[in-house]
C-alpha positions, 0 to 999 in steps of 0.5 A: 500500500502506498499513501500520498498524503505526507511530506514524502509525497508517497510512502509505504513505510509506516509506524504506529505511535500514540500521540495526543490529538493525532492519528496513530499511523505515521510515515516512518520516513518524514514522521508526518501523521497520516489520516487513519481513514486513508488505510483499509482498516475495519471500523473495529480496528480503527476504533481500537487504535484510537482508544489506544491513543486515548489511553496513552496518557495512562502509560506514558510519563509525559515529563520523561517521554517514556513508559511509566514503570508502575503501569499495569 
């Protein structure tokens, strides 16, 4: 799959990363946040990924930008 909505113009290198107020799919080359609706994902998977992003504040220490040691 090739997406044409990032700074690279076209990419097929992606990464999943939780970030506040951004969709969780990113270009792995230019680090541009990509629109989750551009991907052929089921509604259920899109919902689960967006919920994962919303929960990220519970397991990321915002001061150190690292995983919390005491998160279960």
